[in-house]
N, C-alpha and C positions, 0 to 999 in steps of 0.2 A: 504493500500500500504506500502511496505517496504521502509522506508526512509533512511536506511543505505546502501549505495552503497559500496559493497565489491570489485567489479571489474568493469572494463569498458566493453562496448559492444565489441563483437569479430569482427564485421564487420569493414572493412577499411573505410567505408563511414563515420563512426563517427569521425575519426581523420581528414579526408579530408574536412568535413563540419564544423569543429570547427571554429567559427567566421563567418560562413556563414548561419548556421541554429541555431535556439534556442537550447541551451544545455539541458535544462530541457525536451524539447520534445524528443530529441535524447536519453535521459536517462529514458524515460518513461518505466515502468515495469507493468506486469500483476500480479495477485495474486499468481503466482508461481515463482515470482522473476525472470522472464525471460525478457530480454530487447526486446521490440517490434521491435526495429530497426534491430535486428538480424534475425527476422522472415520474414521480408519483401522481396518480390521477386526482384531479381537483375534488371529485366527489368523496374520495377517501379522506382527504385533508379536512373537508367540511364535517364529515362524520366525527373524526377525532376531535376537532375543535368544538363542535356543538355538544358532544356527549361525554367526552373522556377527560377533559383537561383537569377537572377537580379531583380525579381519582389517582391513587398511588400506582396504578399499573399503566398509566398513560404512556410512559416511555417504553414499556414492554411492547405495547401494541404498535407504537410508532416504529420500533425496530423490526417487528414482524412485517409490517406493511412495506417498509423500505426494502427488506430482503426479498420478499415475495414479488415485489415489483421488478427488482433486478433479475429475478428468476423467470421473468416474462409471464407471470401468472396474470390471467385476465383480471381487469379492474373490478368487475362485479364479483368474481370469486374472492378477491381480497376483502371486499366489503362484507361478504357473507362470513368470512373468518372473524372479522372484528365484531360484527353484529351477533355472532354466536358467543364469542368469548366474553365480551364486555358485560352483557346482561347477567350472565351466570356468575361472573366475579362479583357483581353487585349483590346478587341474591345471597351468595355464600358469605361474603364479608358482612353483610347486614345480619344474617342469621347468627353467626358466631361472634358478632360484635367486634370485628377486627378493624383496627384503625389504619395500619400501614402494611406494606408488603412484607416487612420483616416478621409480622405476626402470623403470616399465612404459612401453614404447614400442609403441603399438598398431600402427603401420605396420611394425614389425619383428616383434614377438612374436606379435601377433594374425594378421598376414599369414602367417607361417610355419605357425602352427597350422591356419589355414583352407586353406592350400595342401597340407596333408598331410605337411609336411616334419618335423613333430614329433608326438608322441603318436599313433602309428599305430593304437592301439586305439579311438580316437574315431571313431565311425561317421559316415557322410554325414548321417544324420538329426540327430545331435548337433551337428555343425558348422552345418547349415542352421538349426536352431532357435536356436542361440547367436547367429549372425550377424544373423538377422532381428530377434530381440528386442533385441540390442545397438543396432542401427541405429534401431529405432523408439523405444527408450528415450532415446537420444541426442537425437533430433529433438524429442520431446515435452517433455523436460526443458528444453532450450534455449529452445524457443518459449514455454513457460509462464512461465519466469523473465523472459524478455525482455518479455513483455506485462504482467506483474504486479509488477514490482520496479523500484525506482529504479536509476539508473546505478551508484551506489555499491554497492547490494546485488547487482547483476548481476556486478560485478567480484569481489565476495566469494564468491558461490556458484559461480563458474566453476571453482574448485579442486575442486569435487565433481561436475563434469560428467564423463560418460564422454568419453574422448579422441576427437577427430575422426579420421576415417580417409580416406585418399586413394585408396581402391579401392572397387569395388562388386561386386555378385554376379556380374557378367559376367566377372570375373577368375577365377572358380572354377567347378568343375563339380558341386559337392556338392548344390546345390539341385535340379537336374534329376535327378541320380542318386538322391538321397534320395526324391524324389517318385515316381520310377519304381519304385524298390525297394519302397516302401510300398504302392503301388497294385498291383504285381504280386503281392506276398505276400497282400494282402487279397483280390484277385480269385481267386487260386489256392485260398485257404481258403473263400471263398464258393462256388466251384465244387464243393467237396467237400461243402458243407452243403445247398445248394439242393434237390437231388433228394430229400432225406431229411426235409424239414420235416414232412410228414404223419406219418412214422415217429417223429420226435422227439416230437410232440404225443401220439401214441397210446401210445408206450412210457412217457412220463411219467405218463399216466393209469393204465396197467396197474400201474406200480410203486407209485403212490400207493394204488391199491386194495389191493395186497399189504401195504403198510405199515399201512393201516387195519385189515385183517383181523388182523394181528399185534397191533396196539394193542387191538382189541376183545377178542381172546382173552386178552391179558395182564390187562386190567381185570376180565374175568369171573372169572378165576382168583384174583386178589387179593381180590375181593369174596367168593368162595366160601371162601377161607381165613379171612377175618375173620368171616363169618357162621357158619361151622361150627367155628371155633377149631381149624383144622387145623395140624399141625406142619409146618414147612418143613425141607427142600425138598419140593416135590411135582413129579412128572413128568406131562406131558400131551402130546398131539399132536392135530393136525387135518390134514385133507386140503385141499390147494389145488384150485381149479377144474380142470376137464378140460383147459383150455388149458395149464396148468402141469403137471398130472399128477404131483404129488409130495406126500408126507406129511412134515410138519415135526414134529420131536420137540424138546421143551424141558424145562428145569427152571426152576421159579420159586423165587427166593431172596429173603431180606432180608439185611441186613448181619450180624446176629448168627448166623443159621443158616449163612451162608457161612464165617464164621470158625470156628465150632465143627465144621464138616465138613472143614476144611482146617487142623487144628491144627498140623501140622508146618510150616506156612508162616508161622505168626504167633508173636509173643512171648507169654510167660506173662501179661504185663500186659494185652495186647489180648484174650487168651482170657478172662481174668478179667472184663474190662469187658463182653465179649459175653455171658458167662454171666449176669452180674448186670444186663445191659441198662442200663448206665450210660454217661455221657459221649456219645460219638458213636454209641453203640449203644442209646441210650435210645429210648423210644417216639416222643418228639417229633422225634428226629433220625434215625429209622429210614427206610428206603426199600426198595422192591421193585425187582428187576431180573430179567432173564431170562438163561438160558444156552441158546444154541442148540446142541443136541447133534449132530444130523445130519439130513439129508434122505434119504428113501427114495423111489425111483421106484415109482409105483403099477403101471406097466407094467414088469414084471420085466426086459424085454430092454434097456431104456435106463438110463443112469446118471443120478443126480440132481445138480442144480446148486445147490440151496439159494437163498438170497437173493443178489441182484445185488451187495450190498455186503459179502459175506463176506470177500473178499480185502482190502478196505480195513481191516478189523479185524485180519486175519491179518498184514498188512504194517505195522501200526502207523502208518498215515499220517493218521489222523483226529486233529485238533487240532495242537498244536505238536510235531512229531515230532523236531525238530532238537536238542532239549535232552537232556543227560545220556544219550547213547547211545554205545555203542562204535563205533569207526571202521568196523568191518566192517558193522554194522547201518546206519550212515549211507550207506555205499556201496550196500548192497542196496536201501535205500529210494530213493535217487537213481536207481538203475537202473530200479526199478519205475515211478517217476514219469516218467522220460524215455521209457520204453516207451509210456506213454499220452499223450505230447506235452506234458507240463508242463516248463517251462524255468526257468532262473535269470532273475530280473528285477532289474535294478539291483544286481547282485552279491549278491542275497539268494537264499537257498534257497527253492524253491517250496513253498508250503503251501496247496495247492488245496482242502483239506478242513478248514481252520481258519476258523471263522466270525467269530472275535473278538467274539462276542456270547454272553453267558451264556444257557444253556438251549437253544441252537440247535446241533445236531449234536454238539458236544463233550459226552462223557459226564460223569457225576458224578465227583468226585475219587476216591471209593471204587472205582468200576468201572474207572477209568483206572489206578489204582495196582495193582489186583489181577487184571487181566484175564488175566495169564499164569499164574495159579494154577489156572485152571479147565480142565477137560477139553475143553469146547467153547468157543464164542465168547460172551463176555458182552455183552449188549445193554441199554443204558439207553434204554428205549423212547421216552419223551416227547421228548428232544432230536432223535431220528431222525425222529419223526413231524412235529415242528415244521418241520424242514428240508425234508421232502418236501412239506408243505403250502404253505409259502412258495415252494418251488421250482416246484411245479405252477402256481401262479397266475402267477409271473413268466414261465415258459416260454409259457404260453397267451397272455398279453398281448404279449410280445415278438414272438412268431411270427405274431400275427394283427393287430397294429396297427403294427409297426415302431417302437414307442415307444422312447425313450431311458430309461436306468435312472433318471435324475433325475426324469423324468416319472412313471415307475412308482412310485417311492417317495412321491410326493405324494398318492396316492389315499387318501382318507379317508372316514369314515362321516358325511358331512354332506349336506344337500340341495343345497348349493352345488357339491359335487363329483360325487356320484352322481346321475344324472338318469334318470328313467324316464318314458316316454310310452306311453299306451295308444292304439293305432291299429288300427281294425278288430278290436277285442276282443283284440288281441295286444300285449304289452309290448315296447318297444324301448328300448335302453340306451346310455349313454355315460358317460364320466367327464371331468372338466375338470382340466387341469394347466397350469402355466406352462412353455412350451417353452424350449429353449435360446435365449439371445439376446433374450428378450422379458420383459416384466414384467406380462403380462396373461394371463388364463385362455383356453385354447382347448379345443375338444371333441375327444375321441378316441372313435370309435365301437367298441363291443364287442358281443359276442354273448350269448345267453342262457346258454351254457355258461360264459363268462367270469364272468357274474354268479353262477352257481352256485358257481364256485370262490371268488369273493369271499365268498359266504355261508358257505362251509366255513371260510375263514380267520376270519370273524366268530365262528362258533360256537367255534372253537378258542380264540380270544382270551377270549371270555366264560367258558369253562371254566377257562382258565389264571388269569384274574383273579378267578374266582368272583364274577362280577358280571353283571348283565343289560345292562350298557353297556360299550362299549370306552372305556378311559380316554384322556384327552387328554394328549399328550406333545409335547416339542419336536422339531422337525425337525432332523436332524443331518448331512445330506448337503450337497454343494456347493450354493451359492446359498441357504444357510439364512437369510441376512439378509432374503430376500424373505418368509420365513415365521416371523416372530418369535412368533406366537401359538400356544400348544399346541393341537393338533388330534387327533381320534381316528383317527390313521393306521392303516391295515390292516397295513402292514409294521412291526410293533413287537413287542417281547417283553421281559419282565422290566422293564417301565417305561421302555424306551428304543426309539427308532426304529432300524431297521436301517440300516446303511451298505452301500455297494456291495460290500465284501468279503464280507459275510454273504450277499448275493444270489448272488455268484459261487460260494461254497461250497455253497449249497443246490442250485444248478443242476448243479454238478459231481457232487455226491453222487447226485442223482436220475438223472442220465444216464450215470453211470459204466459203462463196459463197451461202450457204443455206439462203433463204430469208424468214423471218418471220415478219409479220406486224400486228399491231393492227387494229381494225375497222376504226380508224381515219387515217390510213396510216403511222403511226410511226413505224420505223424499230426497231425490238427487237433483242438484242444479247443474246445468251445463257449464263445463269449464273447458278452456281451449285444450289443455293437455289431456283431459278425459276424452275428447273427440279424437285425439291422436291415438290413444289406447284402443278406442273402439275401432278405428280404421285398421290397426294392426291385427286386432283379434278377429275381425271379420275376414280379413285377407287370409290368415293362416288357418283358423279353425273351420270356417265354412268353405272357403274357396280352395283350401289345401295348397296355397302358394308356398313354395320353399322359403324358409326363414331368411336365407341369404339374399333372395330377391326382395323380400319385404324390407330387409335392412337397407338395401339400396334405395328403395322408394322413400323410406323414412330418413335417409341420410345419417344412418347410425354406423359407427365403426365396430362396436362390440356386439357380436351375435347373441351373447348372453343377455344383454339388455333387450334386444329385439325379442328374445325368447320370453322374457318376463312380460313385455308389452303385449305379446300375442298369446299368452297362456290361456287355456280354455276357461270360460266363465262358469259359475256354478250351475247355470241352467242351459238347456239346449237353445242355441241361436235359432230363432224362428223365421227370420226373413233374410233374403239375400239382398245385397246392395250392388248394383251395377255402377261402379265408380266411373266418373267422367274424367277421362284423361286424354290428352292428345300430345304426341311428341313433336318436337321442333328442332330447329337447329339455329340459324343465326341471322338476325337483322331486323330492322324496320320499325317505324312508328306504327302504333295500332291503327290509326285512321287510314294508313296506306296499306294495311295488311293484305287486302285483296287485289292490290294494283301492281305490286312489284315482286319480282322473283329474280334476284341478281345472278348473273352467270357464274360468279365465283363460288356459288354454293353447289354447283353441279356435281362435283366430286363427292362432297359430303352426302348429297342425296343418294348417290349410287352406293356409298358405304352403308347408309341406313337401310336401303331397300334390300340389301343382301341379308340382313338379319331376319330371324324368324318372325313372320307375321306383321312386322311394322308397316303401318299405313294401309294394310290390306283390308278389303271389305270381307267381313266374316258374318256368320249367322247373327242377325239382329243388331248389327252395329259395325264398328271399325276397330280392328286391333291396333293398339298404339304402343305396345311395349318394345323396347329395343334390347331387352335381355333375352336369355334363352326362354322359350315358351314355358310359362309357369304351370300350365295345366295339360301339357302334352296334347295340344290341339283340341282339347275339350272346351270349346268356346262358350257354351252356355253357362252363364253365371260367373264367368271369369272377370276379375276386377281390372284386368288390363284391357277391357273392351269398353268403348263408348257406346251406350245404347242410342239407337237412332229411331225416332218415331216413324220416319218414312219407311222403315224396314220391319214394321210390326207384322206385316203379312207373312214374313218368313217364319216368325215365331208361331203364328197361328197354324201354319203348315206343319211345324214341328210337333205341335200338340196332336194334330190329326195323325201324323206319321207314327208318333209314339203309341197311339191307341192301336194302330194296325200291327206294330211291332209287338206290343204286349199280348195281343190276341194270338199272333203267330207263335211266339215263344212259349206261351202257355200250352199250345197244342203240341209243341216239341218237348215239353217238360223241362225247359231251361229256366229255372226259377231265378237264377242270378241275373240272366238277361231280362227277365220280366221286371225285376227291381230296377235295373238300369233304365229301362224304358219309362217306368214311372217317375224316376228321378229326373229324366230328361224333360218330361212334361211339366213336372213341378218347377224346375228352373225356368222354363219358358214362360210359365204363368207368372212367376215372380218378376221377370223382366218386363212382361206386358203390364204388370201393375205399376211399375215405376214409370214406364213409358206413358201410361195413361195419366199419371200425375203431371208429368212434364208437359203433355199436350194440353191439359186443363189450364195450368197456370200460364202457359204461353198464349193460349186463346184469350184468357181473361185479361192478359196484359193489354190487349187491344180493345177492350171493352170501354166505350165512352158513354157514361150516363148522361141522360138529358136532365139539365138543371132547371127546376121550376122555382119561381120567385113568389113569395107571399108578402103582402103588406105587413109592416111591423104592427104587432098588436100590443 
């Protein structure tokens, strides 16, 4: 190590922490004479500063963070280490009334904690995480200092090492228990989801269609008001498609009209401002919104349901519900969220419908403040539409590729990311993203429908920004250090990229009301990683795809992990999922996908078409895998096939053929072949069922209701 310090670290944290952190730790260098503190991620520094400075183990954690950074560990992984060690140290020191690190005896205090003799509320998973990260941090810190420091420096830094322990994991049961508990819970939840993947996709599409009809009707009425100089409010209604069979009644408001029609609810000052259209009620600050009055069943015998999200507005759970509410309302909301499977996390109250992103799901301040003054339900249309649009794209990609959320959020409108190839006069698609644990792009195959959803998001963003291009913004999710350059990401709004919490809230909102339960009756909520598990389980257990191929589809290195993901669930999987994939190769902006096919791709195309099945028309759809055929040419039910509605006649012929085969094989006494014929018919019927859903929501997407206007009563 270079003992001559020629300059100080460049980071401002060095000066800020002088007198608060050990100076020699902050001046620690590698063998290239680089200050380690200059390389550490800003988020890590903020966590240490905001949470650890007043505790006696602050230097220990800083030393761990510096060395793990030098070892090229991912910044998020380092934060997980700190966020695991720090809270447990706090709990242990508080329980045993320890004041300083010198008072801490790992072989006594840590042993009793891990043995379960103290802090009984600490779960097996918490103990396992703490012990494993403690042991790894202890080893890595000692090794790095030993290999990169003088003997004198080693003696000095030893005071900031985690304490050696005389026991190992074999002395405890929490590792196995934590692993078993987590796996059992995950597989139980996967079991509840797997049979319903086609339903999840179809319902997401149906609900987006309904939200689009609401938005279109809303803008038609606002345009009518402005063009004809109509006074607000106005009432109107329209009929939903036959599948829904309901008539929706609305009022259209703006802020001044709402105040002036609810004068008893507002102060004289606000009424005056609304009358004069000043301040927040001026033309430049004005905004339109809807009041959903009620739904009426077109068929008189049945009752109307209205929108799927009505009760979320009624229960006041959209946005941050936990602030400024009476205790009774708190308890009522918690009961409601518990009923739908949302739980406390890290002692925090659940907020499943809070996007933490401006303009997504959360209504405007005016609507949020005054929603209880209306007769019906106030709807701020655009935030709901944005949530549904992002939610639909996320659900489609997660259930048809098994992608991780971090990979999802990387999708952007560049030719390096979105790739389209024309093969046999038909476009095939994929996107590229950096998978977990890697630092290079890999391909994720997607379908034509996925690309249509991406184009829908593209149009929404261009309308939102009032521009013909999607703006470039900074990536904000984990591993953001890999993407320092602003890009035109699709998952962005109001000038910022979405984070995982925004995606969760969009999915929860779009799928609210769908019931999934484990065999024990426990309600299961949709999580992005749960959809990944369901994708893998369906591929291996029902479609019998080899684990190594599924591992490639999931972009996993470890086949043991894929084996865990795809392990059989407790119950028999009842429905098949025909996943929507399409292969691609390289180039082009989405809007030009159907117009260009560059000559330089010709060789690549030839390479692809030599592989088994890829781009070939098969029974009921198109084969799109570029791996070895996963089902040995048994295309019915294969997850590497894109179901095509215009090929449903082929599946109907298969069903008829299977009946003839079954009859013939029975005559020959070939029972095994009889069962094969029955299975063939079963798979064809399953594919027909999903094709039917696809046809229905595609047809409904073109439904344009006739809007009727009523005089305001």
